[in-house]
Backbone and ligand atoms as CSV (ligand in chain L), in Angstrom:
chain,resi,resn,atom,element,x,y,z
A,1,UNK,N,N,0.838,-1.201,0.000
A,1,UNK,CA,C,0.000,0.000,0.000
A,1,UNK,C,C,0.871,1.248,0.000
A,2,UNK,N,N,0.472,2.174,-0.838
A,2,UNK,CA,C,1.252,3.401,-0.979
A,2,UNK,C,C,0.724,4.448,-0.003
A,3,UNK,N,N,1.594,5.035,0.765
A,3,UNK,CA,C,1.182,6.112,1.671
A,3,UNK,C,C,1.559,7.440,1.056
A,4,UNK,N,N,0.623,8.365,1.081
A,4,UNK,CA,C,0.872,9.640,0.420
A,4,UNK,C,C,1.389,10.701,1.379
A,5,UNK,N,N,1.235,10.435,2.646
A,5,UNK,CA,C,1.644,11.470,3.603
A,5,UNK,C,C,2.627,10.881,4.597
A,6,UNK,N,N,3.859,11.281,4.464
A,6,UNK,CA,C,4.897,10.735,5.332
A,6,UNK,C,C,4.735,11.193,6.778
A,7,UNK,N,N,3.927,12.240,6.980
A,7,UNK,CA,C,3.747,12.708,8.359
A,7,UNK,C,C,2.740,11.869,9.144
A,8,UNK,N,N,2.199,10.838,8.491
A,8,UNK,CA,C,1.351,9.915,9.247
A,8,UNK,C,C,2.249,8.977,10.029
A,9,UNK,N,N,2.201,9.091,11.320
A,9,UNK,CA,C,3.136,8.280,12.096
A,9,UNK,C,C,2.483,7.042,12.681
A,10,UNK,N,N,1.255,6.763,12.269
A,10,UNK,CA,C,0.661,5.495,12.695
A,10,UNK,C,C,-0.219,4.973,11.560
A,11,UNK,N,N,-0.436,3.674,11.586
A,11,UNK,CA,C,-1.147,3.026,10.497
A,11,UNK,C,C,-2.618,2.876,10.828
A,12,UNK,N,N,-3.318,3.978,10.856
A,12,UNK,CA,C,-4.741,3.919,11.141
A,12,UNK,C,C,-5.491,4.006,9.818
A,13,UNK,N,N,-6.351,3.039,9.571
A,13,UNK,CA,C,-7.148,3.078,8.361
A,13,UNK,C,C,-8.501,3.673,8.678
A,14,UNK,N,N,-8.830,4.766,8.021
A,14,UNK,CA,C,-10.150,5.332,8.276
A,14,UNK,C,C,-11.187,4.627,7.392
A,15,UNK,N,N,-12.435,5.021,7.560
A,15,UNK,CA,C,-13.540,4.331,6.879
A,15,UNK,C,C,-13.423,4.442,5.364
A,16,UNK,N,N,-12.905,5.568,4.916
A,16,UNK,CA,C,-12.743,5.754,3.475
A,16,UNK,C,C,-11.697,4.777,2.920
A,17,UNK,N,N,-10.583,4.656,3.603
A,17,UNK,CA,C,-9.547,3.707,3.171
A,17,UNK,C,C,-10.064,2.271,3.203
A,18,UNK,N,N,-10.822,1.965,4.254
A,18,UNK,CA,C,-11.368,0.604,4.371
A,18,UNK,C,C,-12.315,0.303,3.224
A,19,UNK,N,N,-13.103,1.313,2.840
A,19,UNK,CA,C,-14.052,1.097,1.750
A,19,UNK,C,C,-13.295,0.859,0.443
A,20,UNK,N,N,-12.308,1.686,0.146
A,20,UNK,CA,C,-11.526,1.487,-1.081
A,20,UNK,C,C,-10.791,0.146,-1.057
A,21,UNK,N,N,-10.310,-0.222,0.110
A,21,UNK,CA,C,-9.633,-1.515,0.243
A,21,UNK,C,C,-10.583,-2.660,-0.145
A,22,UNK,N,N,-11.794,-2.597,0.386
A,22,UNK,CA,C,-12.813,-3.607,0.082
A,22,UNK,C,C,-13.119,-3.643,-1.424
A,23,UNK,N,N,-13.322,-2.466,-2.005
A,23,UNK,CA,C,-13.683,-2.403,-3.428
A,23,UNK,C,C,-12.524,-2.885,-4.301
A,24,UNK,N,N,-11.330,-2.404,-4.017
A,24,UNK,CA,C,-10.178,-2.769,-4.858
A,24,UNK,C,C,-9.849,-4.249,-4.718
A,25,UNK,N,N,-10.106,-4.809,-3.569
A,25,UNK,CA,C,-9.805,-6.223,-3.360
A,25,UNK,C,C,-10.882,-7.142,-3.925
A,26,UNK,N,N,-12.144,-6.727,-3.809
A,26,UNK,CA,C,-13.233,-7.653,-4.126
A,26,UNK,C,C,-14.109,-7.277,-5.307
A,27,UNK,N,N,-14.113,-5.998,-5.686
A,27,UNK,CA,C,-15.049,-5.564,-6.730
A,27,UNK,C,C,-14.348,-4.719,-7.786
A,28,UNK,N,N,-13.087,-4.995,-8.032
A,28,UNK,CA,C,-12.312,-4.101,-8.900
A,28,UNK,C,C,-12.859,-4.054,-10.326
A,29,UNK,N,N,-13.179,-5.201,-10.904
A,29,UNK,CA,C,-13.644,-5.192,-12.300
A,29,UNK,C,C,-14.952,-4.423,-12.455
A,30,UNK,N,N,-15.859,-4.649,-11.525
A,30,UNK,CA,C,-17.134,-3.937,-11.564
A,30,UNK,C,C,-16.922,-2.428,-11.376
A,31,UNK,N,N,-16.030,-2.087,-10.447
A,31,UNK,CA,C,-15.750,-0.673,-10.180
A,31,UNK,C,C,-15.101,-0.012,-11.396
A,32,UNK,N,N,-14.183,-0.732,-12.040
A,32,UNK,CA,C,-13.524,-0.167,-13.215
A,32,UNK,C,C,-14.515,0.046,-14.355
A,33,UNK,N,N,-15.425,-0.894,-14.555
A,33,UNK,CA,C,-16.354,-0.691,-15.658
A,33,UNK,C,C,-17.318,0.455,-15.343
A,34,UNK,N,N,-17.655,0.635,-14.058
A,34,UNK,CA,C,-18.483,1.784,-13.681
A,34,UNK,C,C,-17.729,3.094,-13.931
A,35,UNK,N,N,-16.452,3.111,-13.560
A,35,UNK,CA,C,-15.638,4.317,-13.766
A,35,UNK,C,C,-15.531,4.637,-15.262
A,36,UNK,N,N,-15.300,3.601,-16.078
A,36,UNK,CA,C,-15.174,3.836,-17.523
A,36,UNK,C,C,-16.492,4.320,-18.120
A,37,UNK,N,N,-17.627,3.801,-17.608
A,37,UNK,CA,C,-18.873,4.287,-18.198
A,37,UNK,C,C,-19.172,5.719,-17.760
A,38,UNK,N,N,-18.769,6.111,-16.535
A,38,UNK,CA,C,-18.917,7.519,-16.136
A,38,UNK,C,C,-18.120,8.426,-17.078
A,39,UNK,N,N,-16.886,8.007,-17.369
A,39,UNK,CA,C,-16.035,8.804,-18.259
A,39,UNK,C,C,-16.642,8.843,-19.666
A,40,UNK,N,N,-17.158,7.688,-20.119
A,40,UNK,CA,C,-17.740,7.619,-21.465
A,40,UNK,C,C,-18.980,8.499,-21.599
A,41,UNK,N,N,-19.735,8.676,-20.485
A,41,UNK,CA,C,-20.941,9.514,-20.515
A,41,UNK,C,C,-20.610,11.003,-20.443
A,42,UNK,N,N,-19.382,11.321,-20.092
A,42,UNK,CA,C,-18.989,12.717,-19.936
A,42,UNK,C,C,-18.872,13.425,-21.279
A,43,UNK,N,N,-18.879,14.752,-21.202
A,43,UNK,CA,C,-18.782,15.576,-22.402
A,43,UNK,C,C,-17.407,16.228,-22.428
A,44,UNK,N,N,-16.698,16.057,-23.524
A,44,UNK,CA,C,-15.349,16.579,-23.625
A,44,UNK,C,C,-15.381,18.072,-23.974
A,45,UNK,N,N,-14.692,18.891,-23.207
A,45,UNK,CA,C,-14.678,20.333,-23.468
A,45,UNK,C,C,-13.453,20.704,-24.301
A,46,UNK,N,N,-13.411,21.953,-24.755
A,46,UNK,CA,C,-12.267,22.416,-25.549
A,46,UNK,C,C,-10.957,22.295,-24.774
A,47,UNK,N,N,-11.040,22.434,-23.458
A,47,UNK,CA,C,-9.831,22.373,-22.638
A,47,UNK,C,C,-9.405,20.935,-22.355
A,48,UNK,N,N,-10.157,19.966,-22.893
A,48,UNK,CA,C,-9.791,18.567,-22.664
A,48,UNK,C,C,-10.443,17.960,-21.442
A,49,UNK,N,N,-11.273,18.737,-20.751
A,49,UNK,CA,C,-11.983,18.203,-19.602
A,49,UNK,C,C,-13.080,17.241,-20.074
A,50,UNK,N,N,-13.401,16.295,-19.229
A,50,UNK,CA,C,-14.540,15.423,-19.488
A,50,UNK,C,C,-15.535,15.741,-18.391
A,51,UNK,N,N,-16.579,16.495,-18.762
A,51,UNK,CA,C,-17.509,17.019,-17.762
A,51,UNK,C,C,-18.732,16.137,-17.645
A,52,UNK,N,N,-19.175,15.987,-16.400
A,52,UNK,CA,C,-20.409,15.254,-16.175
A,52,UNK,C,C,-21.577,16.187,-16.496
A,53,UNK,N,N,-22.675,15.626,-16.982
A,53,UNK,CA,C,-23.827,16.462,-17.366
A,53,UNK,C,C,-24.639,16.889,-16.148
A,54,UNK,N,N,-23.997,17.524,-15.187
A,54,UNK,CA,C,-24.640,17.945,-13.939
A,54,UNK,C,C,-24.147,19.345,-13.625
A,55,UNK,N,N,-24.892,20.066,-12.778
A,55,UNK,CA,C,-24.504,21.442,-12.480
A,55,UNK,C,C,-23.266,21.508,-11.594
A,56,UNK,N,N,-23.167,20.570,-10.670
A,56,UNK,CA,C,-22.004,20.549,-9.791
A,56,UNK,C,C,-21.356,19.180,-9.946
A,57,UNK,N,N,-20.344,18.904,-9.155
A,57,UNK,CA,C,-19.671,17.616,-9.244
A,57,UNK,C,C,-20.694,16.488,-9.079
A,58,UNK,N,N,-20.671,15.571,-10.024
A,58,UNK,CA,C,-21.609,14.450,-9.973
A,58,UNK,C,C,-21.264,13.513,-8.822
A,59,UNK,N,N,-22.300,12.955,-8.240
A,59,UNK,CA,C,-22.102,11.939,-7.204
A,59,UNK,C,C,-22.312,10.556,-7.810
A,60,UNK,N,N,-21.635,9.591,-7.274
A,60,UNK,CA,C,-21.848,8.221,-7.716
A,60,UNK,C,C,-22.119,7.363,-6.489
A,61,UNK,N,N,-23.057,6.433,-6.640
A,61,UNK,CA,C,-23.349,5.505,-5.544
A,61,UNK,C,C,-22.847,4.132,-5.955
A,62,UNK,N,N,-22.055,3.531,-5.081
A,62,UNK,CA,C,-21.475,2.225,-5.410
A,62,UNK,C,C,-21.247,1.466,-4.121
A,63,UNK,N,N,-21.796,0.266,-4.051
A,63,UNK,CA,C,-21.582,-0.616,-2.896
A,63,UNK,C,C,-21.788,0.103,-1.562
A,64,UNK,N,N,-22.933,0.770,-1.451
A,64,UNK,CA,C,-23.316,1.349,-0.171
A,64,UNK,C,C,-22.675,2.679,0.170
A,65,UNK,N,N,-21.927,3.253,-0.753
A,65,UNK,CA,C,-21.289,4.529,-0.456
A,65,UNK,C,C,-21.592,5.512,-1.581
A,66,UNK,N,N,-21.793,6.778,-1.193
A,66,UNK,CA,C,-21.949,7.825,-2.192
A,66,UNK,C,C,-20.736,8.738,-2.116
A,67,UNK,N,N,-20.156,9.028,-3.262
A,67,UNK,CA,C,-18.966,9.880,-3.266
A,67,UNK,C,C,-18.914,10.632,-4.589
A,68,UNK,N,N,-18.111,11.699,-4.647
A,68,UNK,CA,C,-18.030,12.435,-5.911
A,68,UNK,C,C,-17.463,11.541,-7.015
A,69,UNK,N,N,-18.034,11.668,-8.213
A,69,UNK,CA,C,-17.617,10.816,-9.331
A,69,UNK,C,C,-16.117,10.954,-9.610
A,70,UNK,N,N,-15.569,12.181,-9.494
A,70,UNK,CA,C,-14.144,12.351,-9.805
A,70,UNK,C,C,-13.271,11.588,-8.812
A,71,UNK,N,N,-13.705,11.536,-7.553
A,71,UNK,CA,C,-12.935,10.787,-6.541
A,71,UNK,C,C,-13.005,9.278,-6.831
A,72,UNK,N,N,-14.201,8.848,-7.170
A,72,UNK,CA,C,-14.398,7.439,-7.512
A,72,UNK,C,C,-13.529,7.061,-8.719
A,73,UNK,N,N,-13.620,7.843,-9.784
A,73,UNK,CA,C,-12.883,7.542,-11.025
A,73,UNK,C,C,-11.375,7.519,-10.749
A,74,UNK,N,N,-10.885,8.545,-10.071
A,74,UNK,CA,C,-9.434,8.610,-9.827
A,74,UNK,C,C,-8.958,7.414,-8.993
A,75,UNK,N,N,-9.623,7.186,-7.900
A,75,UNK,CA,C,-9.143,6.158,-6.965
A,75,UNK,C,C,-9.280,4.755,-7.551
A,76,UNK,N,N,-10.347,4.489,-8.285
A,76,UNK,CA,C,-10.519,3.156,-8.862
A,76,UNK,C,C,-9.504,2.925,-9.979
A,77,UNK,N,N,-9.368,3.896,-10.878
A,77,UNK,CA,C,-8.479,3.671,-12.026
A,77,UNK,C,C,-7.010,3.652,-11.620
A,78,UNK,N,N,-6.678,4.335,-10.524
A,78,UNK,CA,C,-5.287,4.322,-10.053
A,78,UNK,C,C,-5.080,3.368,-8.881
A,79,UNK,N,N,-6.168,2.701,-8.493
A,79,UNK,CA,C,-6.131,1.755,-7.373
A,79,UNK,C,C,-5.522,2.377,-6.117
A,80,UNK,N,N,-6.085,3.525,-5.778
A,80,UNK,CA,C,-5.629,4.287,-4.614
A,80,UNK,C,C,-6.630,4.131,-3.478
A,81,UNK,N,N,-6.136,3.777,-2.322
A,81,UNK,CA,C,-6.977,3.689,-1.132
A,81,UNK,C,C,-6.920,5.038,-0.423
A,82,UNK,N,N,-7.769,5.941,-0.855
A,82,UNK,CA,C,-7.725,7.302,-0.328
A,82,UNK,C,C,-8.440,7.374,1.007
A,83,UNK,N,N,-7.814,8.018,1.955
A,83,UNK,CA,C,-8.440,8.259,3.250
A,83,UNK,C,C,-9.124,9.615,3.267
A,84,UNK,N,N,-9.742,9.926,4.410
A,84,UNK,CA,C,-10.433,11.212,4.510
A,84,UNK,C,C,-9.489,12.393,4.337
A,85,UNK,N,N,-8.230,12.205,4.684
A,85,UNK,CA,C,-7.276,13.312,4.577
A,85,UNK,C,C,-6.764,13.502,3.149
A,86,UNK,N,N,-7.054,12.523,2.299
A,86,UNK,CA,C,-6.578,12.607,0.919
A,86,UNK,C,C,-7.689,13.174,0.042
A,87,UNK,N,N,-7.404,14.248,-0.643
A,87,UNK,CA,C,-8.402,14.817,-1.539
A,87,UNK,C,C,-7.937,14.626,-2.974
A,88,UNK,N,N,-8.894,14.344,-3.839
A,88,UNK,CA,C,-8.576,14.270,-5.261
A,88,UNK,C,C,-8.696,15.683,-5.822
A,89,UNK,N,N,-7.610,16.153,-6.404
A,89,UNK,CA,C,-7.522,17.538,-6.862
A,89,UNK,C,C,-7.730,17.607,-8.370
A,90,UNK,N,N,-8.308,18.729,-8.791
A,90,UNK,CA,C,-8.475,18.997,-10.217
A,90,UNK,C,C,-7.358,19.916,-10.675
A,91,UNK,N,N,-6.483,19.413,-11.507
A,91,UNK,CA,C,-5.430,20.273,-12.040
A,91,UNK,C,C,-6.021,21.326,-12.973
A,92,UNK,N,N,-7.204,21.056,-13.498
A,92,UNK,CA,C,-7.872,21.997,-14.407
A,92,UNK,C,C,-8.825,22.934,-13.665
A,93,UNK,N,N,-8.955,22.742,-12.355
A,93,UNK,CA,C,-9.858,23.540,-11.514
A,93,UNK,C,C,-11.315,23.485,-11.955
A,94,UNK,N,N,-11.715,22.430,-12.615
A,94,UNK,CA,C,-13.095,22.250,-13.053
A,94,UNK,C,C,-13.678,21.079,-12.270
A,95,UNK,N,N,-14.503,21.407,-11.267
A,95,UNK,CA,C,-14.972,20.364,-10.359
A,95,UNK,C,C,-15.893,19.346,-11.031
A,96,UNK,N,N,-16.433,19.676,-12.187
A,96,UNK,CA,C,-17.285,18.718,-12.890
A,96,UNK,C,C,-16.458,17.775,-13.753
A,97,UNK,N,N,-15.170,18.028,-13.840
A,97,UNK,CA,C,-14.315,17.235,-14.720
A,97,UNK,C,C,-13.972,15.894,-14.062
A,98,UNK,N,N,-14.075,14.822,-14.851
A,98,UNK,CA,C,-13.693,13.495,-14.357
A,98,UNK,C,C,-12.641,12.864,-15.260
A,99,UNK,N,N,-11.940,13.693,-16.058
A,99,UNK,CA,C,-10.859,13.175,-16.897
A,99,UNK,C,C,-9.730,12.687,-15.979
A,100,UNK,N,N,-9.443,11.380,-16.004
A,100,UNK,CA,C,-8.423,10.868,-15.070
A,100,UNK,C,C,-7.085,11.589,-15.212
A,101,UNK,N,N,-6.791,12.088,-16.414
A,101,UNK,CA,C,-5.520,12.787,-16.635
A,101,UNK,C,C,-5.485,14.158,-15.964
A,102,UNK,N,N,-6.642,14.672,-15.574
A,102,UNK,CA,C,-6.691,15.997,-14.947
A,102,UNK,C,C,-6.742,15.915,-13.427
A,103,UNK,N,N,-6.735,14.691,-12.917
A,103,UNK,CA,C,-6.921,14.500,-11.479
A,103,UNK,C,C,-5.627,14.027,-10.832
A,104,UNK,N,N,-5.414,14.468,-9.617
A,104,UNK,CA,C,-4.297,13.932,-8.848
A,104,UNK,C,C,-4.665,13.998,-7.374
A,105,UNK,N,N,-3.928,13.249,-6.588
A,105,UNK,CA,C,-4.267,13.193,-5.172
A,105,UNK,C,C,-3.357,14.111,-4.378
A,106,UNK,N,N,-3.910,14.655,-3.311
A,106,UNK,CA,C,-3.107,15.523,-2.464
A,106,UNK,C,C,-3.792,15.696,-1.121
A,107,UNK,N,N,-3.250,16.584,-0.331
A,107,UNK,CA,C,-3.825,16.842,0.983
A,107,UNK,C,C,-4.819,17.996,0.884
A,108,UNK,N,N,-5.600,18.187,1.920
A,108,UNK,CA,C,-6.537,19.313,1.934
A,108,UNK,C,C,-5.816,20.655,1.816
A,109,UNK,N,N,-4.675,20.756,2.438
A,109,UNK,CA,C,-3.907,22.000,2.383
A,109,UNK,C,C,-3.487,22.325,0.954
A,110,UNK,N,N,-3.059,21.296,0.228
A,110,UNK,CA,C,-2.667,21.506,-1.167
A,110,UNK,C,C,-3.867,21.915,-2.011
A,111,UNK,N,N,-5.015,21.362,-1.682
A,111,UNK,CA,C,-6.215,21.700,-2.420
A,111,UNK,C,C,-6.559,23.177,-2.250
A,112,UNK,N,N,-6.431,23.686,-1.019
A,112,UNK,CA,C,-6.681,25.107,-0.770
A,112,UNK,C,C,-5.668,25.959,-1.514
A,113,UNK,N,N,-4.424,25.485,-1.540
A,113,UNK,CA,C,-3.380,26.223,-2.258
A,113,UNK,C,C,-3.719,26.277,-3.751
A,114,UNK,N,N,-4.216,25.169,-4.299
A,114,UNK,CA,C,-4.640,25.154,-5.702
A,114,UNK,C,C,-5.654,26.251,-5.967
A,115,UNK,N,N,-6.633,26.381,-5.037
A,115,UNK,CA,C,-7.683,27.369,-5.249
A,115,UNK,C,C,-7.110,28.778,-5.217
A,116,UNK,N,N,-6.149,29.003,-4.311
A,116,UNK,CA,C,-5.504,30.321,-4.265
A,116,UNK,C,C,-4.705,30.582,-5.537
A,117,UNK,N,N,-3.955,29.573,-5.995
A,117,UNK,CA,C,-3.172,29.746,-7.212
A,117,UNK,C,C,-4.076,30.031,-8.400
A,118,UNK,N,N,-5.192,29.332,-8.418
A,118,UNK,CA,C,-6.108,29.518,-9.539
A,118,UNK,C,C,-6.662,30.926,-9.534
A,119,UNK,N,N,-7.028,31.426,-8.345
A,119,UNK,CA,C,-7.557,32.791,-8.268
A,119,UNK,C,C,-6.515,33.789,-8.744
A,120,UNK,N,N,-5.260,33.520,-8.430
A,120,UNK,CA,C,-4.197,34.460,-8.777
A,120,UNK,C,C,-3.773,34.339,-10.241
A,121,UNK,N,N,-3.709,33.104,-10.748
A,121,UNK,CA,C,-3.052,32.892,-12.045
A,121,UNK,C,C,-3.916,32.235,-13.110
A,122,UNK,N,N,-5.078,31.743,-12.754
A,122,UNK,CA,C,-5.868,30.988,-13.724
A,122,UNK,C,C,-5.279,29.602,-13.896
A,123,UNK,N,N,-5.860,28.859,-14.826
A,123,UNK,CA,C,-5.390,27.485,-15.038
A,123,UNK,C,C,-4.148,27.507,-15.920
A,124,UNK,N,N,-3.157,26.740,-15.518
A,124,UNK,CA,C,-1.966,26.588,-16.355
A,124,UNK,C,C,-2.151,25.350,-17.222
A,125,UNK,N,N,-2.577,25.544,-18.454
A,125,UNK,CA,C,-2.884,24.389,-19.295
A,125,UNK,C,C,-1.650,23.660,-19.783
A,126,UNK,N,N,-0.484,24.257,-19.596
A,126,UNK,CA,C,0.733,23.516,-19.972
A,126,UNK,C,C,0.938,22.312,-19.079
A,127,UNK,N,N,0.264,22.329,-17.888
A,127,UNK,CA,C,0.381,21.194,-16.972
A,127,UNK,C,C,-0.456,20.023,-17.426
A,128,UNK,N,N,-1.429,20.288,-18.276
A,128,UNK,CA,C,-2.427,19.246,-18.559
A,128,UNK,C,C,-1.973,18.355,-19.711
L,1,ZN,ZN,ZN,-10.362,18.784,-16.504
C-alpha cells in the first residue's frame, strides 16, 4: 500500500480507506467498468476536460457509499486507497471534470493552495 503522507506516524485506516480496500480487493472489475462508463458519458470540453452532465460535481453511488464521481474515477483507475485526509484535486480547476488525466491526489492544504493559485493565475494548461 502506498502512503501519500509521510507525516502519518501510525497506520490507522479510516472508513474511506477501508471502503476502497474492500472495493479494490473484491469488486475491482465492476468498479472499473463503472468508472469507464462515467467517463464515457462525460462531455469533452475544448480544454480537454470530461464534464459530467450535472450542475455541480456528480455523485456516484457504489456498494453502499456515495462519493463524488471524480474521486471514484481517480481512486478506482489508479487503485488508490484514499483516506479522509486525501483529496482528489483537479489540475484543471473544473470540479465537474472526471478526466483521469486531470486528477491527482493531495492533501486538503494543497487543495486550498490550488484554489488560491487559480484565483491568482488561472489554469496553467501547460500542466495538462
Ligand atoms: Zn479537466
